[in-house]
GUSE-576249 format. One line per field, with one value per atom (N, C-alpha, C): atom name; x, y, z; residue in one letter. Coordinates in Angstrom, 3 decimals, decimal comma. Example, Ala and Ser with C-alpha at 12.3 -4.5 7.8 and 13.67 -1.06 7.14 Angstrom:
# GUSE-576249
atom N|CA|C|N|CA|C $
X 13,190|12,300|13,200|12,850|13,670|12,900 $
Y -5,690|-4,500|-3,300|-2,250|-1,060|0,030 $
Z 7,800|7,800|7,800|7,080|7,140|7,870 $
rest a|a|a|s|s|s $
# end
This chain:
# GUSE-576249
atom N|CA|C|N|CA|C|N|CA|C|N|CA|C|N|CA|C|N|CA|C|N|CA|C|N|CA|C|N|CA|C|N|CA|C|N|CA|C|N|CA|C|N|CA|C|N|CA|C|N|CA|C|N|CA|C|N|CA|C|N|CA|C|N|CA|C|N|CA|C|N|CA|C|N|CA|C|N|CA|C|N|CA|C|N|CA|C|N|CA|C|N|CA|C|N|CA|C|N|CA|C|N|CA|C|N|CA|C|N|CA|C|N|CA|C|N|CA|C|N|CA|C|N|CA|C|N|CA|C|N|CA|C|N|CA|C|N|CA|C|N|CA|C|N|CA|C|N|CA|C|N|CA|C|N|CA|C|N|CA|C|N|CA|C|N|CA|C|N|CA|C|N|CA|C|N|CA|C|N|CA|C|N|CA|C|N|CA|C|N|CA|C|N|CA|C|N|CA|C|N|CA|C|N|CA|C|N|CA|C|N|CA|C|N|CA|C|N|CA|C|N|CA|C|N|CA|C|N|CA|C|N|CA|C|N|CA|C|N|CA|C|N|CA|C|N|CA|C|N|CA|C|N|CA|C|N|CA|C|N|CA|C|N|CA|C|N|CA|C|N|CA|C|N|CA|C|N|CA|C|N|CA|C|N|CA|C|N|CA|C|N|CA|C|N|CA|C|N|CA|C|N|CA|C|N|CA|C|N|CA|C|N|CA|C|N|CA|C|N|CA|C|N|CA|C|N|CA|C|N|CA|C|N|CA|C|N|CA|C|N|CA|C|N|CA|C|N|CA|C|N|CA|C|N|CA|C|N|CA|C|N|CA|C|N|CA|C|N|CA|C|N|CA|C|N|CA|C|N|CA|C|N|CA|C|N|CA|C|N|CA|C|N|CA|C|N|CA|C|N|CA|C|N|CA|C|N|CA|C|N|CA|C|N|CA|C|N|CA|C|N|CA|C|N|CA|C|N|CA|C|N|CA|C|N|CA|C|N|CA|C|N|CA|C|N|CA|C|N|CA|C|N|CA|C|N|CA|C|N|CA|C|N|CA|C|N|CA|C|N|CA|C|N|CA|C|N|CA|C|N|CA|C|N|CA|C|N|CA|C|N|CA|C|N|CA|C|N|CA|C|N|CA|C|N|CA|C|N|CA|C|N|CA|C|N|CA|C|N|CA|C|N|CA|C|N|CA|C|N|CA|C|N|CA|C|N|CA|C|N|CA|C|N|CA|C|N|CA|C $
X 17,887|18,280|17,477|18,163|17,561|17,238|15,980|15,608|15,778|16,370|16,540|15,214|14,956|13,746|14,038|13,672|13,958|12,681|12,796|11,672|11,917|10,886|11,000|10,449|11,082|10,638|11,801|11,500|12,519|12,920|14,162|14,630|14,202|14,270|13,901|14,806|16,071|17,025|16,661|16,332|15,949|14,702|13,732|12,517|12,809|13,647|14,002|14,727|15,594|16,312|15,332|14,411|13,431|12,531|12,081|11,236|12,002|13,272|14,095|14,251|14,510|14,659|13,351|12,243|10,947|10,675|11,046|10,872|11,700|12,943|13,814|13,240|12,791|12,204|10,929|10,142|8,923|9,245|10,218|10,608|11,117|11,922|12,458|11,331|10,427|9,342|8,387|8,115|7,232|7,841|9,143|9,773|9,765|9,961|9,888|8,473|7,492|6,091|5,717|6,171|5,885|6,506|7,730|8,390|7,626|7,160|6,383|5,072|4,440|3,199|3,444|4,525|4,866|5,108|5,861|6,147|4,878|3,980|2,720|1,851|1,788|1,003|1,611|2,945|3,601|3,329|3,343|3,019|1,589|0,686|-0,708|-0,804|-0,050|-0,066|0,416|1,509|2,035|1,017|0,386|-0,633|-1,829|-2,236|-3,345|-3,043|-1,844|-1,496|-1,428|-0,943|-0,891|-2,302|-3,206|-4,604|-5,263|-5,070|-5,662|-5,050|-3,751|-3,077|-3,684|-3,928|-4,538|-5,962|-6,714|-8,073|-8,049|-7,106|-6,999|-6,606|-5,742|-5,351|-6,536|-7,357|-8,564|-9,513|-9,674|-10,527|-10,001|-8,687|-8,070|-8,277|-8,160|-8,324|-9,760|-10,711|-12,105|-12,484|-11,915|-12,354|-11,330|-10,064|-9,028|-8,487|-8,899|-8,398|-8,456|-7,669|-7,717|-8,733|-9,428|-10,486|-9,924|-10,644|-10,310|-11,090|-10,465|-11,112|-11,490|-12,515|-12,939|-11,858|-11,147|-10,097|-8,832|-7,687|-6,436|-6,221|-6,898|-6,786|-7,631|-6,981|-7,714|-8,400|-7,801|-8,359|-8,336|-8,877|-8,869|-10,233|-11,141|-12,482|-13,273|-14,447|-15,281|-15,577|-15,868|-16,247|-15,085|-13,889|-12,764|-12,586|-12,708|-12,431|-13,411|-12,875|-13,700|-13,623|-14,603|-14,607|-15,512|-14,979|-15,771|-16,417|-15,608|-16,120|-16,757|-16,111|-16,606|-16,723|-17,915|-18,083|-17,988|-17,854|-17,811|-16,550|-15,536|-14,308|-14,593|-15,668|-15,977|-16,279|-16,656|-16,909|-15,613|-14,499|-13,217|-12,573|-13,085|-12,563|-13,749|-13,769|-14,874|-14,913|-13,762|-13,679|-12,501|-12,745|-11,658|-10,851|-9,551|-8,719|-8,511|-8,270|-7,897|-6,608|-5,920|-4,681|-4,927|-4,083|-4,330|-4,171|-3,505|-3,298|-4,360|-4,683|-5,584|-6,327|-7,636|-8,370|-8,040|-7,349|-6,977|-5,713|-4,934|-3,777|-4,304|-3,731|-4,279|-3,227|-3,730|-2,932|-3,229|-2,249|-2,410|-2,475|-3,356|-3,521|-3,430|-2,584|-2,474|-2,524|-3,234|-3,341|-3,431|-2,965|-3,179|-4,121|-4,746|-5,662|-4,993|-3,668|-2,927|-1,973|-1,693|-0,833|-1,259|-0,768|-1,104|0,075|0,045|0,971|0,153|0,480|-0,116|0,998|0,713|1,742|1,249|2,185|1,899|3,172|3,000|4,143|4,191|5,387|5,588|6,085|5,712|6,144|7,592|8,001|9,353|10,293|10,983|11,868|13,117|13,346|14,495|14,139|12,899|12,464|13,257|13,749|14,569|13,778|12,461|11,631|11,146|11,639|11,226|12,463|13,061|14,279|14,019|15,002|14,912|15,965|15,675|14,377|13,431|12,146|11,119|11,289|11,404|11,723|10,551|9,312|8,160|7,360|7,004|6,201|4,942|3,800|2,517|1,746|1,504|0,751|1,386|2,699|3,402|3,604|3,082|3,246|4,277|5,230|6,272|5,856|6,157|5,866|7,128|7,293|8,504|8,252|7,000|6,706|5,638|5,769|4,774|4,723|3,647|3,424|2,986|3,555|3,208|2,590|1,827|1,296|2,475|2,299|3,414|4,040|3,318|3,837|4,531|4,794|5,435|6,299|6,970|7,761|7,205|7,546|7,091|7,721|6,928|7,418|6,619|7,175|6,456|5,449|4,327|3,280|3,147 $
Y -37,774|-36,685|-35,429|-34,388|-33,097|-32,377|-32,087|-31,347|-29,853|-29,225|-27,775|-27,093|-26,037|-25,270|-24,323|-24,751|-23,980|-23,265|-21,965|-21,150|-20,770|-20,935|-20,572|-19,163|-18,388|-17,036|-16,147|-14,876|-13,924|-13,075|-12,645|-11,752|-10,326|-9,470|-8,077|-7,424|-7,738|-7,170|-7,596|-8,854|-9,343|-8,627|-8,449|-7,739|-6,282|-5,624|-4,231|-4,110|-5,063|-5,036|-5,200|-6,132|-6,361|-5,139|-4,545|-3,352|-2,187|-2,051|-0,981|-1,173|-2,381|-2,662|-2,379|-2,787|-2,529|-1,023|-0,279|1,174|1,819|1,382|1,933|1,630|0,411|0,041|0,833|1,089|1,880|3,304|3,917|5,291|5,357|4,395|4,382|4,224|3,305|3,078|4,264|4,914|6,084|7,248|7,461|8,567|8,297|7,054|6,706|6,894|6,519|6,661|8,132|8,959|10,390|11,009|10,630|11,141|10,726|9,495|9,014|9,793|10,122|10,904|12,302|12,939|14,280|14,243|13,250|13,140|12,858|12,069|11,776|13,031|13,837|15,077|16,049|16,111|16,976|16,493|15,193|14,648|15,000|14,985|15,363|16,834|17,680|19,111|19,345|18,672|18,819|18,333|17,227|16,686|17,633|18,220|19,180|20,364|20,933|22,087|21,701|20,502|20,027|19,863|19,316|19,130|20,485|21,432|22,758|23,437|23,269|23,848|23,322|22,031|21,445|21,970|22,097|22,633|24,079|24,863|26,258|26,351|25,442|25,444|25,075|24,117|23,781|24,974|25,633|26,821|27,877|28,082|29,085|28,744|27,450|27,063|27,310|27,280|27,528|29,014|29,769|31,160|32,203|31,821|32,783|33,602|33,306|34,011|33,079|33,401|32,628|33,267|32,467|33,032|33,932|35,015|35,891|35,388|35,426|34,935|36,085|35,882|36,896|37,089|36,015|36,060|35,510|35,939|35,387|33,964|33,595|32,238|31,317|30,410|29,517|28,421|28,004|26,916|27,307|26,411|26,648|27,044|27,370|27,702|26,418|26,570|25,425|24,538|25,119|24,344|24,123|24,499|24,337|25,584|25,444|26,542|27,694|28,883|30,076|30,910|30,791|31,518|32,737|33,875|35,081|35,489|35,711|36,257|35,184|34,052|33,039|31,678|31,285|30,007|28,799|29,004|27,885|27,047|27,510|26,735|25,391|25,311|24,051|22,934|23,250|22,224|21,542|22,176|21,619|20,770|20,860|20,062|19,440|18,134|17,426|17,756|17,723|18,029|18,971|20,061|21,005|20,562|20,436|19,931|20,946|20,407|21,223|20,660|21,454|21,011|19,748|18,725|17,456|17,505|18,504|18,551|19,367|20,499|21,402|22,278|22,411|23,297|24,772|25,100|26,494|26,862|25,849|26,125|26,310|27,238|27,537|27,380|27,125|27,243|28,636|29,257|30,624|30,626|31,421|31,548|33,020|33,319|34,687|34,659|35,606|35,677|37,126|37,333|38,622|38,447|37,281|36,969|36,256|36,478|35,856|34,771|34,752|33,730|33,558|32,498|32,270|31,649|31,803|31,128|30,519|29,278|28,590|28,338|28,556|28,396|27,539|26,846|26,063|25,961|25,679|25,385|23,894|23,333|21,921|21,765|20,664|20,412|19,953|19,173|18,630|19,701|20,390|21,471|20,945|19,633|19,047|18,607|18,831|18,493|19,336|18,707|19,419|20,493|20,373|21,362|22,465|22,462|23,463|24,148|25,072|25,717|26,556|26,608|27,414|28,504|29,720|30,236|30,268|30,304|30,251|31,421|31,122|32,175|33,025|32,632|33,359|33,985|35,246|35,945|36,473|36,151|36,618|37,225|38,496|39,178|39,050|39,046|38,947|37,533|36,524|35,127|34,483|33,769|33,115|31,699|31,329|29,990|29,407|28,083|27,463|26,619|26,360|25,516|26,181|26,067|26,674|26,048|26,343|25,897|27,122|27,277|28,425|27,950|28,838|28,525|28,393|27,646|27,380|28,631|29,726|30,939|31,894|31,463|32,354|31,545|32,250|31,609|32,037|31,289|31,640|32,943|33,758|35,032|35,405|36,276|36,814|37,854|37,957|38,905|39,970 $
Z 66,660|65,824|66,145|66,247|66,538|65,232|65,002|63,788|64,037|63,046|63,144|62,802|63,479|63,216|62,046|60,817|59,615|59,184|59,034|58,570|57,118|56,328|54,929|54,746|53,841|53,565|53,164|53,004|52,602|53,794|53,764|54,828|54,483|55,444|55,244|54,203|54,208|53,250|51,820|51,640|50,316|49,813|50,674|50,292|49,913|50,680|50,384|49,047|48,748|47,474|46,314|46,425|45,362|45,188|46,272|46,205|45,577|45,918|45,328|43,823|43,399|41,973|41,236|41,824|41,200|41,100|42,107|42,086|40,995|40,851|39,805|38,425|38,204|36,915|36,624|37,659|37,489|37,065|37,706|37,369|35,937|35,530|34,169|33,147|33,406|32,441|32,384|33,517|33,509|32,755|32,907|32,189|30,689|30,291|28,864|28,348|29,130|28,732|28,588|29,513|29,459|28,210|27,895|26,695|25,454|25,423|24,275|24,133|25,241|25,187|24,622|25,061|24,575|23,069|22,606|21,177|20,384|20,938|20,253|20,136|21,205|21,136|20,119|20,062|19,083|17,659|17,447|16,124|15,738|16,711|16,445|16,072|16,761|16,442|15,005|14,630|13,273|12,245|12,535|11,648|11,535|12,650|12,648|11,732|11,870|11,043|9,569|9,282|7,904|7,343|8,141|7,718|7,431|8,314|8,127|6,905|6,718|5,561|4,262|4,211|3,007|2,793|3,860|3,743|3,270|3,770|3,343|1,871|1,419|0,009|-0,892|-0,458|-1,222|-1,286|-0,142|-0,081|-1,055|-1,040|-1,912|-3,388|-3,717|-5,124|-5,614|-4,713|-5,094|-5,081|-4,141|-3,959|-4,394|-4,495|-4,882|-3,731|-2,518|-1,339|-0,138|0,869|2,109|3,048|3,859|4,708|5,797|6,034|7,159|8,370|9,528|10,740|11,649|12,440|13,406|14,455|14,763|15,769|15,144|15,633|15,114|15,633|16,705|17,226|16,373|15,666|14,784|15,575|16,663|17,456|18,917|19,733|21,161|21,673|20,758|21,195|21,426|21,955|22,308|21,101|19,966|18,783|17,830|18,212|17,300|16,467|15,169|14,247|14,436|14,560|14,743|13,468|12,621|11,355|11,486|11,146|11,267|9,960|8,926|7,681|6,807|6,644|5,714|6,397|6,839|7,525|6,601|5,289|4,350|4,461|5,186|5,346|6,013|6,791|7,473|6,489|5,249|4,245|3,796|4,030|3,617|4,710|5,900|7,023|7,734|7,801|8,442|9,929|10,563|11,992|12,193|12,882|13,118|14,328|14,167|15,253|16,362|17,546|18,701|19,284|20,048|20,661|21,483|21,340|22,030|23,545|24,052|25,505|26,215|25,646|26,346|25,347|25,504|24,597|24,808|25,887|26,102|25,333|24,911|24,063|22,648|21,907|20,585|19,502|18,311|17,107|16,549|16,019|15,527|13,998|13,436|11,994|11,626|10,659|10,165|8,646|8,070|6,618|6,161|4,943|4,287|3,099|2,998|1,911|0,748|0,596|-0,508|-0,027|1,252|1,854|3,306|3,929|5,331|6,072|7,367|8,287|9,404|9,780|10,925|11,925|13,211|14,231|15,391|16,025|17,231|18,049|19,306|20,172|20,423|20,340|20,616|22,041|22,680|24,055|24,113|23,125|23,108|22,558|23,429|23,005|22,312|22,352|21,652|20,238|19,830|18,481|17,487|16,427|15,448|14,697|14,656|13,974|14,913|16,131|17,119|17,695|16,921|17,413|18,658|19,514|20,731|20,669|21,017|21,409|20,209|20,507|19,471|18,500|17,194|16,221|15,728|16,011|15,472|16,603|16,420|17,401|16,723|17,321|16,789|17,944|17,888|18,937|20,312|20,367|21,645|22,150|21,443|21,837|20,923|21,504|20,713|20,339|19,101|18,588|17,981|18,127|17,601|16,353|16,003|14,845|13,999|12,708|11,848|10,474|9,776|8,400|7,617|6,431|5,598|4,299|3,661|2,342|1,378|0,287|-0,624|-1,235|-1,291|-1,936|-0,970|0,243|1,216|2,181|3,070|4,118|5,458|6,484|7,838|8,275|8,952|9,456|10,696|11,475|12,635|12,141|12,859|12,481|13,530 $
rest m|m|m|n|n|n|k|k|k|l|l|l|n|n|n|i|i|i|k|k|k|k|k|k|g|g|g|f|f|f|t|t|t|l|l|l|v|v|v|e|e|e|l|l|l|l|l|l|v|v|v|v|v|v|i|i|i|s|s|s|i|i|i|m|m|m|g|g|g|i|i|i|l|l|l|t|t|t|v|v|v|i|i|i|s|s|s|l|l|l|s|s|s|s|s|s|f|f|f|t|t|t|t|t|t|a|a|a|q|q|q|v|v|v|k|k|k|a|a|a|r|r|r|d|d|d|a|a|a|q|q|q|r|r|r|k|k|k|s|s|s|d|d|d|l|l|l|d|d|d|q|q|q|v|v|v|s|s|s|k|k|k|a|a|a|l|l|l|m|m|m|l|l|l|y|y|y|y|y|y|s|s|s|d|d|d|t|t|t|g|g|g|t|t|t|f|f|f|p|p|p|a|a|a|l|l|l|a|a|a|s|s|s|s|s|s|d|d|d|l|l|l|f|f|f|g|g|g|q|q|q|e|e|e|n|n|n|g|g|g|l|l|l|s|s|s|i|i|i|g|g|g|v|v|v|d|d|d|p|p|p|n|n|n|i|i|i|v|v|v|y|y|y|y|y|y|m|m|m|r|r|r|k|k|k|t|t|t|p|p|p|q|q|q|d|d|d|p|p|p|k|k|k|s|s|s|p|p|p|t|t|t|m|m|m|v|v|v|y|y|y|e|e|e|y|y|y|k|k|k|t|t|t|d|d|d|g|g|g|k|k|k|s|s|s|f|f|f|n|n|n|l|l|l|f|f|f|a|a|a|n|n|n|l|l|l|e|e|e|n|n|n|t|t|t|k|k|k|d|d|d|s|s|s|q|q|q|c|c|c|p|p|p|q|q|q|p|p|p|a|a|a|p|p|p|y|y|y|t|t|t|v|v|v|g|g|g|g|g|g|v|v|v|s|s|s|y|y|y|c|c|c|y|y|y|g|g|g|v|v|v|a|a|a|s|s|s|p|p|p|n|n|n|t|t|t|t|t|t|l|l|l|k|k|k|s|s|s|w|w|w $
# end
């Protein structure tokens, strides 16, 4: 009897098909992961503005006015919150939040002493709370998301 010389293994075509399928699955999972990261950073931004809003309301209930800042940029500096006139606001917030993606991106704070507006840009432009084009302009910068004090509505400054 003549034994056939049988080699075990995969053919080049089979290997290419498996590698292609793995590549497609990797691309799909990475795009889903990236989308999840963007949504998580946007949720953090919304939470940050809500936290600051609550701290400002506590400050207002104690002092009767909202704090004036040395700069219109509430965040983005090295230490977070940049308070010019009244540094006591730090007692109302244990840690001042910064943008989750980059410390150079800022949240904007505007006040007239009796009301305030906080603004941020969200990465997910399909977010229902971030209309496009961005409806609020502060100092030439457009913002799509904001929080206002209870006695006012969001407006451009």
